[in-house]
C-alpha positions as CSV (number, residue, x, y, z in Angstrom):
1,M,20.8,8.6,-3.9
2,L,18.7,5.4,-4.5
3,D,15.8,4.6,-2.4
4,H,15.7,1.0,-3.5
5,V,17.0,-1.4,-6.2
6,S,15.4,-4.6,-6.6
7,I,17.5,-7.6,-8.2
8,T,16.2,-10.6,-9.0
9,V,18.6,-13.9,-8.1
10,S,18.2,-17.5,-8.5
11,D,19.7,-18.5,-5.3
12,I,19.3,-16.2,-2.3
13,P,21.8,-18.1,-0.1
14,A,24.2,-17.4,-2.9
15,A,23.3,-14.2,-3.3
16,E,23.7,-13.4,0.7
17,R,27.0,-14.4,1.1
18,F,28.1,-12.3,-2.4
19,Y,26.3,-9.1,-1.4
20,D,26.9,-9.4,2.3
21,A,30.4,-9.5,1.3
22,I,30.0,-6.5,-1.1
23,M,28.0,-4.4,1.3
24,K,30.2,-5.1,4.4
25,A,33.4,-3.5,2.2
26,L,30.9,-0.7,1.5
27,D,30.0,-0.2,5.2
28,V,26.2,-0.8,4.6
29,V,24.4,-3.0,7.0
30,K,21.8,-5.7,6.3
31,V,18.5,-4.4,7.3
32,G,16.2,-7.6,6.7
33,R,16.4,-11.2,5.6
34,R,13.3,-13.5,4.6
35,E,13.5,-16.5,2.6
36,D,12.7,-14.9,-0.4
37,R,14.5,-11.7,-0.1
38,L,17.5,-9.5,1.2
39,G,17.6,-6.1,2.7
40,Y,20.5,-3.7,3.0
41,G,21.1,0.2,3.9
42,E,19.8,2.2,6.4
43,R,16.0,2.6,7.2
44,A,14.8,5.8,7.0
45,R,14.3,8.2,10.2
46,P,11.4,11.2,9.9
47,V,12.9,14.5,9.9
48,H,9.7,16.0,10.2
49,P,7.5,14.4,12.3
50,A,4.2,15.7,11.3
51,D,4.0,17.5,7.9
52,G,6.8,18.0,5.0
53,A,8.8,21.1,4.6
54,D,9.0,23.8,1.7
55,E,12.4,23.4,0.0
56,G,12.1,26.1,-2.8
57,R,8.8,27.8,-3.9
58,P,7.8,27.4,-7.2
59,G,9.2,29.4,-9.9
60,L,11.5,29.4,-13.1
61,R,14.9,27.6,-12.3
62,D,18.2,28.5,-14.3
63,Y,18.5,25.0,-15.3
64,H,17.2,25.9,-18.8
65,A,15.2,28.7,-19.8
66,A,11.8,26.8,-19.8
67,Y,12.5,24.9,-16.4
68,Y,9.6,25.8,-13.8
69,G,10.0,23.8,-10.5
70,T,9.0,23.4,-6.8
71,F,11.0,21.4,-4.0
72,L,9.5,19.9,-0.8
73,R,10.6,17.4,1.8
74,D,8.2,14.7,3.0
75,P,8.0,13.5,6.4
76,D,10.8,11.2,5.9
77,G,13.0,13.6,4.7
78,N,13.0,12.6,1.1
79,R,13.6,15.7,-1.6
80,V,10.5,15.8,-3.9
81,E,10.9,17.6,-6.9
82,A,7.7,19.0,-9.5
83,A,8.8,20.4,-12.6
84,C,7.6,21.7,-15.9
85,H,9.6,21.8,-18.9
86,L,7.2,23.5,-21.3
87,A,7.9,26.9,-22.6
88,P,5.7,29.5,-21.7
């Protein structure tokens, strides 16, 4: 899942026609337009209105022998991972 991608274009109106067609085919809505930028996708809605949430206490994971990580959800519902890959 991508949060956002920036693409530099030389002609905003031409890019808008192009990306409008692509995004329509993908069922992605336009969420913003200014003279110098376009925006497509869904606006995040808070999942946890006050605080984040624990999504996995710190510990060794089975991804590889030295993978130590933890997971959380931020107030917007994004899953965040912090990991250490150093051998103990």
